[in-house]
N, C-alpha and C positions, 0 to 999 in steps of 0.2 A: 257478491257480484250483481245480484238482482237490484240491490239498492243503487249501485253505481249506474246501472243501465237506466233506471227510473230517473235518477238525477240528470243523466246525460240527455234523456228525452225531454225533460222539463227545461233544461238550459237551451237545448236546440229550439224548442217551441218558443221560448221567450225571445231568443235572438231573431227567429223568423218573424214573430209578431212585431218586434221593434223595427225590423227592417221594412216590413210592409207599411207600418204607420209612417215611417220616415219617407218612404217613396210616395205614399199617398199625400203627405203634406207637401212634398216637393212638387208633385204634379198638380196639386190644387193651386199652389202659388204660381206656377209657371203657365199652366194651361187653363186654369179655372175649372178643372174637372177631377173628380175623385174616381180612380179606377176600382177601388176596393170598397164600394158601398154595398148595402145589403142586396139590392137588386142584381148587381153584377155578380156577386158571389153566388146568389141563388141560381142564376142562369148557368154559370160555369159548373156548379155542383150537379144540377139536373142533367146537363150535357155529359158530364163525366159518368154519372150513374147509368144513363142510357147507353153510353159506349161500353161500359164495363159489363152490364147485364146483357146487352145485345151480343157481345163477344162470347159470354158464358153460354147464352142460349144457342148461339151459332155452333160453338164447339160441341155442346151436348147433342145437337142435331146431327153433326157430322159423325160423331161416335155411334149414334143410333141408326144412321142412314136415313133419317127423315128429312122433312122440309127445313131448309136453312134460311128461307126468306124472312122469317120473323126476326131472327137475330140481325140479319143484314139491314132490315128496315130500322130497327132500334139504333144500330150504330150510325146509320145515315142521319136519323133525326138528331142524335147527339152531336154529330159533326155539324149539322145545320145550326144547332144552338151555339157551338163554338164560333162558327163563322159569323153568326148574328152578333155575338159579343165583340168580335174583332171589328165588325162594321160599325157598331155603336161607339166603340172606343175611338176609331179613326174619325168618325163624323163629329164627335163631340169635342175634339181638340182641333187646334188650328194648325 
């Protein structure tokens, strides 16, 4: 069963990668802009990490009854990264 799970994950990742490359090729031909280049992926990844760890920090602070502002700020900065990426994508296409 473990082998089938691993094969399933590998097949899923291969299909996901092929779909992303196909979408990226299409948007490059249609709009002259690649959505999935390294800088875009880095910005999305950093935003996701900030939101995830900010939420984790916030929940720990709620459980302990301490200051929750640090987690809220991290989530806000992560959200700003996401919004910045959306703005870059919209402004780079026609």
